[in-house]
C-alpha positions, 0 to 999 in steps of 0.5 A: 959300577959293578955290585958283587955280593958273592954270597947272600947269607941267612937264606935257605940254600946259597945264592949271590947277587950281581949287577951293573949300574951306570952313574946315572943310576940306570941298571944295565944288567942284574941277577940272582946267582944260585950257588947250589948244584942241580940235584935232579930229583925229578930224574931220580923219581923216574922209574921209581915205585909211586909208594917210594916217591913221597918220601923221596920228594920231601928230600927236596928241602929240610925246611919245608918237607911237609909240603913236598910230601903232602903235594906228592901224596895228593898228586898221586892220589889223583893219578890213582883215583883215591879219595881220602878221609875227612880225618886224613884231610884234617890231619894233613891241614894241621901238619901243613899249618904247622910247617908254615908256622915254624918256617915263617917264625924262623925267617922273619925273626932269626933270618931277616929282623936284624937287617932292619937294626943293621945288626950283624951279630945276632946275639945283639939281636937277642939282647935288643929283643929278649922277650920277642926272642923267647916268644919266636923260639916258643912259637917255632918249637910249637910248630916243630913239635906239631910236625914231630907228633903227627909226622913221626919226627921233626924233619922229613916226616914219615907217616904221611902216605899215599891214601892216608897216614902210616900211623895216626897220632894219639889223641893225647898228643892232639890234646897237647897241641890244643893246650899249647896253642894258647900260649903260642897264640899269645907269643905270635901276637907279640911277634905280630906287633913287633913287625907291625911297628917296624920301619920299613924301606919306602918302597912302591912298585905294582905287582901281580900276586898269585896263590890258590884261592877259595871263597870259603876258607883261607886256603893253603891245602890242595886247592883247584883254583889259582888267583893271579891278579884279577884272574881266576884260572884252574890250577891245571890250566894255570900249570899247563898253559899260563906259566912259561919256563925259561931254561937258560939257567938250567939250575932253576926253572924261572917262571913267568905268567904270560910273559910277566913276573908275579909274586907268591907267598904270604903277601899274595895269600893275604892280598887274595884271601885276606877277608878269610883270615881268622879273627885275631889275624884279621885284627892284626892286618886291619891295624897295620892297613890303617897305619900304612895305607896301601900295603900291597905295593911294598914287598918289604911288607912280606915279612909283616904278612908272615907275622899275620899268617903265623897268628892265623895258622895258630888259630887254625891249628886250634879249630882243626885240632878241636875237630879232629878229636872227635874222629876215630883215629884208628883208620888205615891208609886206603888200599892202592890199586895200580893204574895208568894215569896222571895227577897234579896238585897245587898247595901253599908252601910257606914261600908260596904255590907249589905244583907237583905233577906225576904220570904213572904207568899200569904197574905203579911206576913214575913215567914223568914228573914235574915240580915247580917250586915257589922260588923258581916262580918269584925270582923274576919278580925279585929281580925286578924289584931289585932293578927298581930299588937300586936307582933309589939307593944309588947315592948310598955307600957301597956297604949300605947298598949291599945291606939294602940289597940283602934285605930285600932279598931276604924279605922274599924268603927264597929257598934256593935248595927247592929252586934247584931241586 
């Protein structure tokens, strides 16, 4: 039997699914088909000025441009030996947290929730959950509003720059963010309750989880350590020596770790750093764990972990905004002095760890670059999960099978646009 889903809708970018399954349920072949053409952003960057590079990199994606522009800035700052100010770091963290809030809320409520109720028309979803729909829209607007206030506009922000910000936001805008965060947190807790009470498919599989790691804080911005499984590795060693790229499909650099697939994203971050969540998020997680038992063997739960992170990052925005309000926000970006060098930065995008690497010459021109996106890293693990899922749903009708397959794919929150950059 062949299962062919030409287009999996409600994901970022375009992808399809194909599998060949024997009557016994044995999966003979399976693959996610990426349907977005190769854009060759890395090739476009070679020969460009470093000052142009972050804005170009942000065009990789319209959902997560913030992490692309920030990671590019950090990698180039390492290459140019630029030390940024504490105020810049705090402002970048608020900006990155807001993007995760916005992206997670959009995905878990508007892209995936309908799958759990076999709802095809999203208008039916809004009728079924009227209060939660308003809450999701409010939380998403909160996240987008922060990007606009700090980044200059809601999509593809303009103000982040090598060495700092071209323009710091007004303190009145930060005070407004702090005020709006109160209702945003209440709405996020309502959503977390909804996703904590969902009936998730009974799916169990051992998984290797990877994310940035810290002993001091729930890490997401520019970290130097990667935790994968029980191992803690420097970001440089992980990037240079441990991950293996398959170029059989030139549209996506599908990655494995020592020959094994691994998982990224909210579930991985909570698995590796959950003890450092902010208080309300930690309470939400504890309640779910009491009800579900071992919560890290079912990747459908990634949706719930996204809800936990929305709560956490709203709390984080509150902390960061209070701190940054005590700073002088009139500073200008650090001066750029060109030199030959290279820099690697690892940062958490909504969907997982993003690696951005640049080499530059003495004239400040990009001579080489490499960007490894989260989706390119977890596609192998998604295909492995689907191989486990298919025999378990073998007796369902074709339509029911397709729904289950789409649901698992969407729970991963793949970004095909990033994967085919």
